[in-house]
C-alpha positions in Angstrom: -17.9 17.6 -17.4 -17.7 18.1 -13.6 -14.5 17.2 -11.7 -16.3 14.2 -10.0 -17.4 12.8 -13.4 -13.8 13.2 -14.7 -12.4 11.4 -11.8 -15.0 8.7 -12.1 -14.2 8.2 -15.8 -10.5 8.0 -15.2 -11.0 5.5 -12.3 -13.4 3.4 -14.4 -10.8 3.2 -17.2 -8.1 1.9 -14.7 -10.5 -0.5 -13.1 -11.7 -2.0 -16.3 -8.2 -2.3 -17.7 -7.0 -4.1 -14.5 -10.0 -6.4 -14.3 -9.4 -7.5 -17.9 -5.8 -8.6 -17.3 -5.6 -8.9 -13.5 -1.8 -8.4 -13.8 -1.4 -6.0 -11.0 -3.6 -7.9 -8.5 -2.2 -11.3 -9.4 1.4 -10.1 -9.2 0.9 -8.4 -5.8 -0.9 -11.4 -4.3 1.7 -13.9 -5.5 4.5 -11.7 -4.1 2.7 -11.5 -0.7 2.1 -15.2 -0.6 5.7 -16.1 -1.5 7.0 -13.6 1.1 4.9 -15.2 3.8 6.1 -18.7 2.9 9.7 -17.5 2.9 9.3 -15.7 6.3 7.6 -18.7 7.8 10.3 -21.2 6.9 13.3 -18.8 7.2 12.4 -17.5 10.7 10.6 -20.6 12.0 13.4 -23.0 11.0 16.1 -20.9 12.6 14.6 -20.7 16.1 13.1 -24.2 16.7 14.5 -25.9 19.8 13.2 -29.3 20.3 9.4 -29.0 20.6 9.4 -25.3 21.2 8.2 -23.3 18.2 8.3 -19.6 17.6 5.3 -17.4 18.3 5.5 -14.4 16.0 2.3 -12.7 17.3 4.3 -9.9 19.0 6.0 -8.9 15.7 3.2 -9.8 13.4 2.4 -6.1 12.7 5.9 -5.4 11.5 6.0 -8.5 9.4 2.6 -7.7 7.8 3.7 -4.2 6.8 7.1 -5.3 5.5 5.1 -7.6 3.1 2.5 -4.9 2.2 5.1 -2.1 1.6 7.2 -4.2 -0.8 4.0 -5.6 -2.4 2.8 -2.0 -3.0 6.0 -1.1 -4.7 5.3 -3.8 -7.2 1.8 -2.7 -7.8 2.5 1.1 -7.9 5.1 0.6 -10.6 2.8 -1.6 -12.6 0.0 1.0 -12.5 2.0 3.3 -14.7 4.0 0.9 -16.9 1.2 0.3 -19.4 0.2 4.0 -19.4 3.7 5.0 -20.4 4.6 2.1 -22.7 1.4 2.3 -24.7 1.2 6.0 -24.9 -1.9 6.4 -22.7 -0.1 8.9 -20.4 0.5 11.2 -23.4 -3.2 10.9 -24.3 -4.2 11.8 -20.7 -2.0 14.9 -20.9 -3.6 16.0 -24.1 -7.2 15.5 -22.8 -9.1 18.5 -21.4 -8.7 17.2 -17.8 -7.2 18.9 -14.8 -3.9 17.0 -14.2 -4.5 17.0 -10.5 -7.7 15.0 -11.1 -5.5 12.4 -12.8 -3.6 12.1 -9.6 -6.8 11.6 -7.5 -8.1 8.9 -9.9 -4.8 7.1 -10.0 -4.4 7.3 -6.2 -7.9 6.0 -5.5 -7.4 3.2 -8.0 -4.1 2.2 -6.4 -5.7 2.4 -2.9 -8.5 0.1 -3.9 -6.2 -2.4 -5.5 -3.9 -2.5 -2.5 -6.8 -2.9 -0.1 -8.2 -5.8 -2.1 -5.0 -7.7 -2.0 -4.5 -6.9 1.7 -8.0 -8.2 2.4 -7.2 -11.5 0.7 -3.7 -12.0 2.2 -4.4 -10.9 5.8 -6.3 -14.2 6.6 -3.5 -16.2 5.2 -1.0 -14.1 7.1 -2.9 -14.8 10.3 -2.7 -18.6 9.8 1.1 -18.4 9.2 2.1 -16.0 12.0 -0.6 -15.1 14.5 -1.6 -17.4 17.4 -3.7 -14.7 19.2 -7.4 -14.4 18.6 -7.7 -10.7 17.6 -11.2 -11.0 16.1 -12.7 -8.6 18.8 -10.1 -6.0 17.6 -10.3 -6.7 13.9 -11.9 -3.3 13.3 -8.7 -1.7 14.6 -6.6 -3.8 12.2 -8.9 -2.8 9.4 -8.6 0.9 10.3 -4.8 0.7 10.4 -4.7 -1.0 7.0 -7.0 1.6 5.5 -5.1 4.6 6.9 -1.7 3.1 6.2 -2.6 2.1 2.7 -4.0 5.5 2.0 -0.7 7.1 2.9 1.2 4.5 0.8 -1.1 5.2 -2.2 -0.8 9.0 -1.8 3.0 9.0 -1.7 3.4 6.1 -4.1 1.2 7.5 -6.9 3.2 10.7 -7.0 6.6 9.0 -6.9 5.5 6.4 -9.4 4.7 9.2 -11.8 8.2 10.7 -11.3 10.0 7.4 -11.6 8.2 6.2 -14.7 9.7 9.1 -16.7 13.3 8.0 -15.8 15.4 5.3 -17.4 15.9 3.4 -14.1 12.3 3.5 -13.2 12.3 0.1 -11.4 15.2 1.3 -9.2 14.1 4.9 -8.7 10.7 4.2 -7.1 12.0 2.3 -4.1 14.8 4.8 -3.5 12.3 7.7 -3.5 9.4 5.9 -1.8 10.9 4.1 1.2 12.4 7.1 3.0 9.3 9.2 2.6 6.9 6.5 3.8 8.7 5.7 7.1 6.4 7.9 9.3 3.3 6.2 7.9 4.8 2.7 8.3 5.9 3.3 11.9 2.4 4.5 13.0 0.7 1.7 11.0 2.9 -1.0 12.5 2.2 0.3 16.0 -1.6 0.2 15.5 -1.7 -3.1 13.6 0.7 -4.8 16.0 -1.1 -3.4 19.1 -4.5 -4.7 17.7 -3.1 -8.1 17.1 -1.4 -8.5 20.4 -4.3 -7.0 22.3 -2.7 -6.2 25.6 -3.6 -3.1 27.5 0.0 -1.8 27.1 0.1 -2.5 23.4 -3.2 -0.6 22.9 -2.5 2.3 25.2 -1.0 4.5 22.5 -3.2 3.4 19.6 -5.2 6.7 19.5 -2.0 8.8 19.2 -0.7 6.6 16.4 -4.0 6.7 14.6 -4.0 10.5 14.9 -0.4 10.5 13.4 -1.6 8.4 10.5 -4.5 10.7 9.8 -2.1 13.7 10.0 0.5 12.3 7.6 -2.2 11.0 5.2 -3.7 14.5 4.9 -0.2 16.2 4.5 1.0 13.7 1.9 -2.3 13.9 -0.1 -2.3 17.7 -0.1 1.4 17.9 -1.0 1.0 15.4 -3.8 -2.1 17.0 -5.2 -0.4 20.4 -5.3 2.8 19.1 -7.0 1.2 16.7 -9.4 0.5 19.2 -12.2 4.2 20.0 -12.3 5.4 16.4 -11.8 3.3 14.8 -14.6 4.2 17.6 -17.1 8.0 17.0 -16.7 
């Protein structure tokens, strides 16, 4: 069986398993929705002065990625819980499949699941926090979400594999994940926020930040791909 067919089979298994239960998608969406409600009331209620209300458009990019990063932690951890608890991970290790291909399939699956939830929650986020019409620049928002989520999935899949084999797996993943993902988040926030605000100044450095996102995505994916055979075997 060719590498592409092996990746396809592994990805199909994960997609079918998730679509049957929808546990990962549902939990991430509910977390994102509750986070938006809390942010809306907590920040909004603390700054109202008479009839003046808060316009969070200028910080919407940062708020969006705060929600998406913590939402992704929930999803990344769930993506390996069933594999470990039900013995599927041991079965994958015994199968005649290159272990690095397991990483690719898992990473692509996590990437797709995260993008699906982001696509659902972004319109709701816009209603809560954005007063600027960024529809002419929505392609830039989509690009930042795709590149940022790719970096999150590349790093998160590797670290979720490491943390799932520890006793404190729920605690270990955030500790390992958050420091490593900082460069991706900084660049993604700049691009997403600039696209939402839409001013010339906000968009002036967008190409440089997109280039940084692409660079970090490539570095993280290559590093994770090279280390995965060792990591999953430990």
